[in-house]
N, C-alpha and C positions, 0 to 999 in steps of 0.2 A: 927504650927498652923496647918495647913491646914493636916499633918501626925494625929493630933489627932480627927481632923474632919472623916476624910476618916476611923481611928482605931476606930471609935462611930458608924458609919455608916456603916460597916461590922459587928461589934458586934449586933446591933440593928438589922439586917437581919437575925446575925443566932437565936437570941432569935425568930424570929417571923416565922423562917423555923421551928425552935424545937418545938414552940408552936402550930402550923399546924399539926405538925407529931403527936406528942401526941393528941393532940384532935381527930386526928382519932381513935386513939387506946380504946378510949372511947363511939366507936359507937356499934352500933348492929351487930353483924355477921349475913349476910344474908343466913344462912344455916336452917331457922326454915322451918319444915313440910308444904310441897306443902298443898293444904285442899284436896287433892284427894288422898292423903297416909297418913291420919290420922288414928292412931291405936284406935280401938272403943273396942277392949278386945278380949277374948277368946271364942273360940265357942268347948263345947264339948257335948259327945254324944255319942249315941250305934246306931247299924244299924243290925237290923235283916231279918230274910228272913223266911217265913214258920216254925214264933216261935224258929228259933235257932238263934244262935249268927253268924253277915256273917263278917268272915274277909278277906280282900284282897280291901277293897274299898276304890278306889282313890277318896281323898277328896282334892278340889282344891280351894281357894279364891285368886282371884287377882295372884299374884307371889308367895302363899304360898302351896303348896303341903304334905300332910300324906296320910297313908293310916289305915286303920281297923285293929286293931292288932285280936289276935286267939277270943279275947271275943268280938269282934264287937265294942268297944270301939273307940274313936280317940277327939285328943283335936289339934284346931290348930288358929292362930292369924286372926284374921280379920279384916282389914283395910278398910278403907272410899273407896279404888280402888277396893275390892275386897268383894262387898256388899253381892253378889251375888254368893252362896257359891254352887259347881256342887258336885256331889257324881255319882261314874260311876265304872261298874265294867260287865267286860266279860259275855253276856249271861243275863244280867240285863236291864232293863228301867236305862237309865241316868235320874238321877231327881236334880232339880234348885230350890235351897229356896235362895229368897232376903230377907237380914234384915237391921232394920235401927237401927241407933245408938243410938234408947233410948230400944232396943231392950237388952244393953248390961249393964244391973243395976250391980253395983259395977265391973265393968270390968272384967264380967262373964254371956256367954247368956247359956244354952242349946237346944238339936234337937236330938230328937230321933224317928228314923221313918223304915218302914218297905220299901224292896226294894222289886219290882216284877221281878221274872224271865220271859225273853221276847224268846222265840226259835221259831226257824222257822222248822216246823214238815212237813217231805213229806215222800213218799214211793210210794209203787208200790200194787196192788192188783192182784191176778194171779189165776188160778185155779192151780187143783192137776196137770194137764199134763203140766202147767206151762206157759199159753196161758194169755196171759193180757184180763182182767175182764172189760169194761167200762160202765159208767155208774152208778157206784157205787158211792152213796154219803157218804162223810166221815166227821163225824163233831167234832170239839175239842171245848169244851164249847159253846158259839154263836156263832162259826166260822164253815160253812159249804162250801165243795166244793167237785165234782164232777169228775172222775178219766176220765181222756183222750184216746184215740184209743190204748194208751200204756198200758192201765191200772195206770199211773200215778197222782199223784196229788200232792198238794201243797198248807200248809195252810201256809203265811210269819209272820205273828208275834201272837204267842199265848204267853196270859200271866196268870200264875199262876203254879204252881210244882203241883205234883202227881194229875195229869190228866185224864180223860179217853177219846179215842179214839173209833168213833163209826161207824160202815161202816154199810151199809143198801143197800140193793137192792131187790126186788119183794117182800117186805115185810119180808125178812129176814134179822137177826142181827148179827154182830158179833161185839165185844168188847174188844178192847187192853189196857192193863192199861199204862200211860206215869208216870215213875217214876221220883224222883225230882232231882237224879243224876243226869236221860238222859236233863234234861229240861235245868241246869245249862251249860252243855254244848254249849248250844246255837241254836245247831243242832239233829234235833231226825230224825234219817233214819229207816222207817219201812215195813218190805213185810207182806203184809197179803193175804195167802192160803184161797179161798174163797172157803168156803163149800156147794156145789148147794142143 
């Protein structure tokens, strides 16, 4: 009789053990995507500069990264932890755009835009003998500086392409074009020979 009772208790314990083990299998797996990493959709677009497609722009959204192709096109997946998309290219002004989940109707959004070139323009102004010319006003766009005692000038951030540099002194003016290809390098060095 005692053996039967012990066997019954052992079997009962095994039944409960299996019941608890299988009950755990029905529970939800705790691998849900955290709110900070929810997929919002695909962002597509085209980047241009000076009315032409701009290739090689690095596009970053959180952990996702891509680069614009030869036609300036890009496509990137956007998650809630990468809602601010960053566009970068050497020689251009870095741009950021923040999106909301509501921007992604049917899982897609489009963002086309123009990037602007930003270049450092520096150089020297000398006369025909090679002597430095001080006090020449050098203007590019809306920015102006004067040459120092060594005839040097620097304008740190010129925005745009196909600009014109204007040098003025005592009512005399000289102009020098700044071509887009030069500006795209991010740094332009110019030597001006001043005609007295």
